[in-house]
C-alpha positions in Angstrom: 77.2 175.5 49.7 75.9 173.9 52.9 75.9 170.5 51.2 79.5 170.9 50.2 80.4 171.8 53.8 78.6 168.7 55.2 80.3 166.5 52.6 83.7 167.8 53.5 83.1 167.1 57.3 81.9 163.6 56.4 85.0 162.9 54.3 87.4 164.2 57.0 85.7 162.0 59.6 86.0 158.9 57.5 89.7 159.7 56.8 90.5 160.2 60.5 88.6 157.0 61.4 90.5 155.0 58.8 93.9 156.3 59.8 93.2 156.6 63.5 93.9 160.3 63.1 92.7 161.2 66.6 94.2 162.6 69.7 96.9 160.0 70.8 95.5 157.5 73.2 96.6 154.4 75.2 96.4 152.2 72.1 98.8 154.6 70.3 101.1 154.4 73.3 101.0 150.6 73.2 101.9 150.6 69.6 104.9 153.0 70.2 106.1 150.7 73.1 105.9 147.6 70.9 108.0 149.4 68.2 110.5 150.4 71.0 110.7 146.8 72.2 111.3 145.4 68.7 114.1 147.9 68.1 116.1 147.8 71.3 114.6 145.3 73.8 113.2 142.2 72.3 113.9 140.4 75.6 111.6 142.6 77.7 109.1 140.3 79.5 106.0 142.2 78.3 102.7 140.3 77.8 102.1 141.1 74.2 98.6 139.7 74.3 97.5 142.4 76.9 95.4 145.2 75.4 96.8 147.7 77.9 100.6 148.3 78.4 100.0 149.6 82.0 101.0 146.3 83.6 104.2 145.9 81.7 107.5 146.1 83.5 108.8 149.6 83.7 105.6 151.2 82.3 103.5 153.4 84.4 100.1 154.9 83.4 98.1 157.7 84.8 95.4 160.1 83.7 97.0 162.6 81.3 96.8 166.3 82.1 95.9 167.0 78.5 93.8 165.4 75.8 90.7 164.9 77.8 92.4 163.3 80.9 92.2 159.8 79.6 94.8 157.2 80.8 98.2 157.4 79.1 101.7 156.1 79.6 103.4 158.7 81.7 106.6 156.9 82.7 109.0 154.5 81.0 111.6 153.3 83.4 113.9 150.5 82.2 117.4 151.1 83.7 119.8 148.2 83.4 117.5 146.0 81.2 120.1 145.1 78.6 118.6 147.4 76.0 120.9 147.6 73.0 120.9 149.4 69.7 119.4 152.7 68.4 116.1 154.1 69.5 114.3 154.9 66.3 111.9 157.8 65.6 108.2 157.0 66.2 108.8 155.1 69.4 109.7 157.2 72.5 108.8 160.3 70.6 105.2 159.1 70.2 104.7 158.8 73.9 103.4 162.3 74.1 102.1 162.1 77.7 105.5 160.9 79.0 106.8 162.8 82.1 109.6 160.4 83.1 112.0 158.5 80.8 114.7 156.4 82.4 116.8 154.2 80.2 120.1 154.6 81.9 122.7 151.8 82.4 122.0 150.0 79.1 123.8 149.8 75.8 121.8 152.2 73.7 123.7 153.7 70.8 123.1 156.3 68.0 121.7 159.6 68.9 119.0 160.9 71.2 115.7 160.4 69.3 115.2 163.4 67.1 111.5 163.5 67.9 112.0 163.7 71.6 110.6 167.2 71.4 107.1 165.7 70.9 107.1 164.7 74.5 106.0 168.1 75.7 105.2 166.8 79.2 108.7 165.4 79.8 110.2 166.5 83.1 112.7 163.8 84.0 115.2 162.3 81.5 117.8 159.8 82.6 120.0 158.4 79.8 123.4 158.1 81.6 125.6 155.1 81.2 124.8 154.2 77.5 126.7 154.7 74.2 124.7 157.6 72.9 126.5 159.7 70.4 125.9 162.8 68.2 124.6 166.2 69.3 121.6 167.0 71.5 118.8 167.4 68.9 117.2 170.9 68.5 113.8 169.6 69.4 115.0 168.8 72.8 115.1 172.5 73.8 111.3 172.8 73.3 110.8 170.7 76.5 110.0 173.6 78.6 108.9 171.5 81.6 112.2 169.6 81.9 113.6 169.6 85.4 116.2 166.8 85.6 118.5 165.9 82.7 121.2 163.2 83.2 123.2 162.4 80.1 126.6 161.5 81.7 128.9 158.7 80.6 127.9 158.6 77.0 129.6 159.8 73.8 127.5 162.9 73.2 129.4 165.5 71.1 129.1 169.0 69.9 128.8 172.2 71.8 126.7 173.1 74.9 124.0 175.0 73.2 122.9 178.4 74.5 119.4 177.0 73.8 119.6 175.5 77.3 118.5 178.8 78.6 115.0 177.9 77.3 114.8 175.2 80.0 114.1 177.6 82.8 112.9 174.9 85.2 116.0 172.8 84.9 117.3 171.8 88.4 119.7 169.0 87.4 122.1 169.1 84.5 124.7 166.2 84.4 126.7 166.1 81.2 130.0 164.7 82.5 132.2 162.2 80.7 131.1 162.9 77.2 132.8 164.3 74.1 131.4 167.8 74.3 133.7 170.5 73.0 134.0 174.3 72.5 133.0 176.8 75.2 130.2 177.0 77.6 127.7 179.7 76.7 128.9 182.9 78.4 125.3 184.0 79.1 124.2 180.5 80.4 121.4 181.3 83.0 119.5 178.5 84.6 117.9 180.1 87.7 116.7 176.8 89.3 119.9 174.9 88.7 120.9 172.9 91.9 123.0 169.9 90.5 125.5 170.4 87.7 128.5 168.7 86.2 130.4 169.0 82.9 133.7 167.3 84.0 135.5 164.9 81.7 134.7 166.8 78.4 136.8 168.6 75.8 135.5 172.0 76.9 137.7 175.1 77.0 137.3 178.8 77.6 136.0 180.7 80.7 133.4 179.4 83.1 130.2 181.4 82.7 129.7 184.0 85.5 126.5 182.2 86.6 128.5 179.1 87.4 131.5 180.7 89.0 130.4 179.9 92.5 130.1 176.2 92.0 132.6 173.5 93.1 135.7 173.1 91.0 135.1 169.3 90.8 132.1 170.0 88.5 134.5 171.2 85.8 137.5 168.9 86.4 139.1 167.1 83.4 138.3 170.0 81.0 140.2 173.0 79.6 137.9 175.5 81.3 139.4 178.3 83.3 138.3 181.2 85.5 136.5 181.0 88.8 136.2 178.5 90.5 139.2 177.2 88.4 142.6 178.7 87.7 142.6 182.2 86.0 142.4 182.2 82.3 145.7 182.7 80.5 146.4 185.1 77.7 145.1 188.3 79.3 146.6 191.4 77.6 149.5 192.9 79.6 149.2 196.5 80.8 150.3 199.1 78.2 153.9 200.3 78.6 154.4 203.8 80.3 154.6 206.7 78.0 158.2 207.6 77.1 159.7 210.6 78.9 160.8 213.6 76.8 164.6 213.7 76.0 166.6 215.7 78.6 167.8 219.2 77.8 171.4 219.7 77.0 172.5 221.4 80.3 171.2 218.5 82.3 172.9 215.8 80.2 176.0 215.4 82.3 174.1 215.2 85.6 171.8 212.6 84.1 174.8 210.6 83.0 176.1 210.4 86.6 172.7 209.3 87.9 172.6 206.7 85.2 175.9 205.3 86.4 174.6 205.2 90.0 171.4 203.6 88.9 173.4 200.9 87.1 175.4 200.1 90.2 172.2 200.0 92.3 170.5 197.7 89.8 173.5 195.3 89.9 173.4 195.2 93.7 169.7 194.6 93.7 170.1 191.8 91.1 172.7 190.0 93.2 170.6 190.3 96.3 167.5 189.0 94.4 169.4 186.1 93.1 170.5 185.1 96.6 167.0 185.3 97.9 165.6 183.3 94.9 168.3 180.6 95.6 167.3 180.4 99.2 163.6 180.1 98.3 164.4 177.3 95.8 166.3 175.4 98.5 163.4 175.7 100.9 160.9 174.6 98.3 163.0 171.5 97.4 163.3 170.6 101.1 159.6 170.9 101.7 158.7 168.9 98.6 161.1 166.1 99.7 159.6 166.1 103.2 156.1 166.1 101.8 156.9 163.3 99.4 158.2 161.1 102.1 155.2 161.8 104.3 152.8 161.2 101.4 154.4 157.9 100.5 153.8 156.7 104.0 150.2 157.8 104.2 149.0 157.3 100.7 147.0 154.1 101.0 143.2 154.4 101.6 141.4 152.8 104.5 139.9 149.6 103.2 138.4 146.6 104.8 140.2 147.1 108.0 140.0 143.6 109.3 139.0 141.7 106.2 140.7 140.0 103.2 141.9 142.2 100.4 142.0 141.0 96.8 145.2 143.0 96.1 148.5 141.3 96.8 149.2 142.3 100.4 152.5 143.6 101.6 154.3 141.0 103.9 156.0 142.5 106.9 156.2 142.0 110.6 154.0 143.9 113.0 157.1 145.3 114.8 158.8 146.4 111.6 160.2 149.9 111.8 158.8 152.3 109.3 160.7 155.6 109.1 157.5 157.4 108.2 156.0 156.4 111.5 159.0 157.0 113.7 158.7 160.1 115.9 162.1 159.7 117.8 165.6 158.5 117.2 164.9 154.9 118.2 163.4 152.5 115.8 160.1 150.8 116.5 161.8 147.4 116.8 164.1 148.8 119.4 161.2 150.4 121.3 159.3 147.2 121.3 162.3 145.2 122.4 162.7 147.6 125.3 159.0 147.3 126.1 159.1 143.5 126.2 162.3 143.5 128.3 160.4 145.5 130.8 157.9 142.5 131.1 155.1 144.5 129.4 152.5 142.0 128.2 149.4 141.8 126.1 146.3 142.4 128.2 143.5 140.1 127.2 139.8 141.2 127.5 136.7 139.1 127.4 138.6 135.8 128.1 141.8 134.1 126.9 141.9 132.9 123.3 141.7 129.2 122.4 145.4 129.3 121.5 147.5 131.5 123.7 150.0 133.9 122.3 152.3 136.5 123.8 153.4 140.0 122.8 156.8 139.0 121.5 155.4 136.3 119.2 152.8 138.7 117.9 155.3 141.4 117.2 157.5 139.2 115.1 154.7 137.2 113.4 154.5 137.1 109.6 152.0 139.8 108.8 150.2 141.3 105.8 149.2 145.0 105.6 145.4 145.1 105.1 144.9 148.8 105.1 146.1 152.2 106.4 143.9 154.9 107.6 144.0 158.0 109.8 143.7 155.9 112.9 146.5 153.5 112.1 147.7 150.5 110.1 145.9 147.2 110.1 147.7 143.8 109.7 146.6 140.2 109.4 149.2 138.4 111.5 149.9 134.6 111.3 151.7 133.5 114.5 154.7 131.2 114.5 153.9 127.8 113.1 150.5 129.0 111.9 148.9 128.3 115.3 146.7 131.4 115.1 145.6 134.2 112.8 144.6 137.6 114.3 144.0 141.1 113.1 146.2 143.8 114.7 145.5 147.5 114.5 148.6 149.5 115.2 147.4 152.9 116.3 149.0 156.1 115.3 150.5 158.5 117.8 147.7 158.9 120.3 148.5 161.3 123.3 146.0 159.6 125.7 146.7 158.8 129.3 147.3 155.1 130.0 144.5 154.9 132.6 142.0 156.4 130.1 143.2 154.2 127.3 143.0 151.0 129.3 139.5 151.8 130.6 138.1 152.6 127.2 139.6 149.5 125.5 138.4 147.3 128.4 134.9 148.5 128.0 135.0 148.0 124.2 136.4 144.5 124.7 133.5 143.6 127.0 131.1 144.0 124.1 130.4 140.6 122.6 127.9 140.2 119.8 127.6 138.1 116.7 127.8 141.2 114.5 130.8 142.9 116.2 134.3 141.8 115.3 135.6 140.6 118.8 138.3 142.7 120.4 140.6 140.2 122.1 143.5 142.0 123.6 145.6 145.2 123.6 149.0 146.6 124.4 149.9 150.0 125.8 153.2 151.8 126.1 154.2 155.3 125.6 155.6 154.5 122.1 153.2 151.8 121.0 149.5 151.1 121.2 148.1 147.9 119.6 144.5 146.6 119.4 144.2 142.9 118.6 140.9 141.4 117.1 139.9 137.9 116.3 140.4 137.4 112.6 137.2 137.4 110.5 137.2 136.1 107.0 135.3 138.7 105.2 135.5 141.6 102.7 134.9 145.3 103.1 131.4 146.4 102.1 132.8 149.5 100.4 134.9 147.4 98.1 131.8 145.3 97.2 129.5 148.2 96.5 132.1 150.3 94.6 134.0 147.4 93.0 136.6 149.0 90.7 136.6 146.1 88.3 132.9 145.2 88.5 131.9 141.6 87.8 130.0 139.0 89.7 132.3 139.0 92.6 131.0 142.4 93.6 127.3 141.8 92.8 124.9 142.3 95.7 121.2 141.7 95.1 118.6 143.2 97.4 118.5 140.1 99.5 122.2 140.4 100.3 121.9 144.1 101.0 119.0 143.6 103.4 120.9 140.9 105.3 123.9 143.3 105.6 121.7 146.1 106.9 120.1 143.6 109.3 123.4 142.5 110.7 124.8 146.0 111.1 121.5 147.2 112.8 121.7 144.3 115.3 125.3 145.0 116.2 124.7 148.8 116.6 121.5 148.4 118.5 123.4 146.1 120.9 126.1 148.7 121.4 123.6 151.4 122.1 121.8 149.2 124.6 125.1 148.7 126.4 125.5 152.4 126.7 128.3 152.6 124.0 128.5 154.3 120.6 130.4 153.3 117.4 131.4 156.8 116.4 132.7 155.9 112.9 130.0 154.1 110.9 130.9 153.8 107.2 131.0 151.1 104.6 134.7 150.4 104.9 134.1 149.6 108.6 131.5 146.9 107.7 132.7 143.4 106.8 130.7 141.0 104.7 131.2 137.2 104.5 131.9 135.5 101.2 128.5 134.0 101.3 126.9 137.5 101.7 125.0 136.1 104.7 126.9 137.8 107.5 127.9 141.4 108.4 130.2 142.7 111.1 131.1 146.1 112.5 134.7 146.9 113.2 136.7 149.8 114.5 133.9 150.5 116.9 134.7 153.1 119.7 138.2 153.8 118.5 137.5 157.5 118.0 137.3 157.8 121.7 141.0 157.0 121.9 142.0 160.0 119.8 143.5 162.9 121.8 142.3 166.5 121.4 145.6 167.4 119.7 145.2 164.9 116.8 143.7 166.3 113.6 140.6 164.3 112.6 140.1 163.0 109.1 136.8 161.2 109.6 134.7 160.8 106.5 132.4 163.7 106.4 129.8 162.1 104.1 128.5 160.0 107.0 128.7 162.7 109.7 125.6 164.0 111.3 125.1 167.8 110.8 125.2 168.5 114.6 128.6 166.8 115.0 131.5 169.2 115.3 133.9 166.9 117.2 133.6 163.2 116.2 135.4 162.2 119.4 132.2 163.0 121.2 130.3 160.1 119.7 126.6 160.0 120.3 123.9 157.4 119.6 121.9 160.0 117.6 124.9 160.6 115.4 125.4 156.9 114.9 121.8 156.6 113.7 122.4 159.3 111.1 125.6 157.6 109.9 123.7 154.3 109.7 121.0 156.0 107.6 123.7 157.2 105.2 125.0 153.6 105.1 121.5 152.4 104.2 121.3 154.9 101.4 124.6 153.7 100.1 123.4 150.1 100.1 120.2 151.1 98.2 121.6 153.6 95.7 125.1 152.2 95.1 126.4 155.7 95.4 129.4 156.7 97.6 128.8 159.4 100.1 130.7 162.7 99.7 134.4 162.5 100.6 134.2 158.8 101.3 136.4 157.6 98.4 139.6 159.5 97.7 139.6 161.0 94.3 135.9 160.3 93.7 134.4 163.5 92.4 131.2 161.6 91.6 130.4 161.0 95.3 127.2 162.6 96.5 125.6 164.2 99.6 123.4 161.1 99.7 120.6 162.4 102.0 120.3 165.6 100.0 120.4 163.8 96.7 117.8 161.2 97.6 115.4 163.9 98.9 115.9 165.9 95.7 115.0 162.9 93.5 112.1 161.5 95.5 110.4 164.8 96.2 108.7 164.5 92.9 107.8 160.8 93.7 110.2 159.4 91.2 111.5 156.9 93.7 112.5 154.3 91.1 115.4 156.5 90.1 117.0 156.3 93.5 117.8 152.6 93.5 121.1 151.1 92.2 120.6 149.7 88.7 121.7 146.3 90.0 118.5 146.0 92.2 116.1 148.5 90.5 114.3 145.8 88.6 113.7 143.4 91.5 109.9 144.0 91.3 109.1 141.2 93.7 110.6 143.2 96.6 109.9 146.7 95.4 107.7 147.5 98.5 110.5 146.4 100.8 113.0 148.5 99.0 110.8 151.6 99.4 110.3 150.8 103.0 114.0 150.5 103.7 114.5 153.8 101.8 111.9 155.5 104.0 113.7 154.2 107.1 117.0 155.6 105.8 115.5 159.0 105.3 114.0 158.9 108.8 117.5 158.1 110.2 119.1 161.0 108.3 116.7 163.7 109.6 118.6 167.0 110.2 117.3 167.3 113.8 118.8 164.7 116.1 115.7 164.3 118.2 113.6 163.5 115.1 115.6 160.3 114.4 114.4 156.9 115.6 116.4 155.0 118.2 118.5 152.2 117.0 116.4 149.5 118.6 113.4 150.7 116.6 115.5 150.8 113.5 116.7 147.2 114.0 113.1 146.1 114.5 111.9 147.8 111.4 114.6 146.1 109.3 113.7 142.8 110.9 110.1 143.3 109.7 111.3 144.4 106.2 113.5 141.3 105.9 110.7 139.1 107.2 108.2 140.5 104.6 110.7 139.9 101.8 111.3 136.4 103.1 107.6 135.6 103.0 107.3 136.9 99.5 110.2 134.9 98.3 108.6 131.7 99.6 112.1 130.4 100.3 113.5 130.8 103.8 117.0 130.1 102.5 117.0 133.3 100.5 116.5 135.6 103.5 117.8 133.6 106.4 119.1 135.2 109.6 122.4 136.9 109.5 123.5 135.4 112.8 122.1 131.9 112.2 125.5 130.2 112.2 128.8 132.1 112.3 130.9 129.1 112.9 130.9 128.5 109.1 131.9 132.0 108.1 134.2 133.4 110.8 137.6 132.5 112.0 137.9 133.3 115.7 141.5 132.4 116.4 142.1 129.0 114.7 143.3 129.1 111.1 141.0 127.9 108.3 
């Protein structure tokens, strides 16, 4: 008997040795990765002769928490690597020590691998921006450690399974823009859920009670109903009242009289009600017409305020009367004529332009509308004969005293720096207020980062983004050193040259011109938490806004409320802290720069600087001079690594080639 037992042990040992039937190890992980590469990524630059996969791009190894603690592959991060095709079983599913899987922004198709449930250590799964279809496999719901799941912008179908309740640690669940259908599980209960979105799916029915307190934008583009959306239709009407017993015979005649009186009263009430309804309809029509006219005037978004716009611009004159902007009976043209007849002139600050121009020629110059915002309308004006091109900002109604206006604008005009769009002149009257800048040939950073059509024209590598940050930091540090503040830092107030080697701040200090009676519409996604009135601009608040701008540059995400109609915008400081708290920093970066391994250290350093700038406490933020110095050091480090000084040359090396002061191109 003992001999038979020993023989059996010997046979099993030989069988396991022959088939490598042992606890999965690094060699097994390497084999799974090679099968993955052959299926969807034959172009991955992996050294196939290496015995260990730990040095391959996107592969991270560490000592596993199970299986004896030997080194295993714990992260596979290949966003935006041109992966294409279906991920077969026996590849990702065999990486059993995997904690992070990031394959977003590729062209993967088919379904989520059915053996994904084998990855019992998986905590972070990012598959957004692919072409994945089919339902979420059942094995997925055995991943009890899952914390962040992002499957948005795919073609995933089927119902949202009640099995999600098994993922009790889930903090992020993004399923938006898929083909999910049916209802959400009424008993859905994810106690740690912080980030959620199912918008853009074919879902219907009521929102579960556990999600009723979330923003409506997380359910937009669906047929869902109930809080926080509109109430669900089809609720049963209240039962009719019980019929009264028939009247007794002696009371029949008296009831008949009351019936006649009731009929007359009802008729009177009906006539009165009809009149009231008619009046209400007239009022509603009037309000709708008024609102439509107002909306038509104010509908355009604030774009690159002093830069070129790819869209066909509207050709007008600066003094053209727009009814939507008129506040009195006289037209703008008439007002401006009266102003000029009273010998009111442009006031030049910081020196006369190379080619002189006057108010009258400016007002009647051929102009193109570049953008409209809550502060006013911005034009690019070409003076008569093409002798000069300037940018004119025509401010909205600003109830500010003339002395205060002139003093503020004169101080802003005295600021001269290579990274500030020069303020050249201004005009003040009770009816009109104009700010004139030198024209800069550049594009808005917001349009470049969030290009609606994509393509190479909007591509910004890390080198370009670092130069943009460097230029903005220099300009803002100069302003702070001069005792001034910007007050409205955001990507649409940053202009970038066509060569991506220059950056300029515009609209600086203009919030100081807004009177107390004017409602503010400043973009809240950039606003420091302590700011209650943006008119009171502070240097600490500028540093916070600049930190958000850095995060926007690094992540490619728009801050909350910064792009009209963009539900996907995020509270960037909170989102970044949420992602990096588990040290999965690679997930933060925009897919367009995530794989620039040569400057990975510099990217992380710039990210750390951005988080320092966006500290909740104002006194915990660095001063802008230190911020600029840290960016200079980061850019210098990247330049040394590049080994090519042309790649990371100074932003302000030569502006004569990229800017247009007054003379036309």
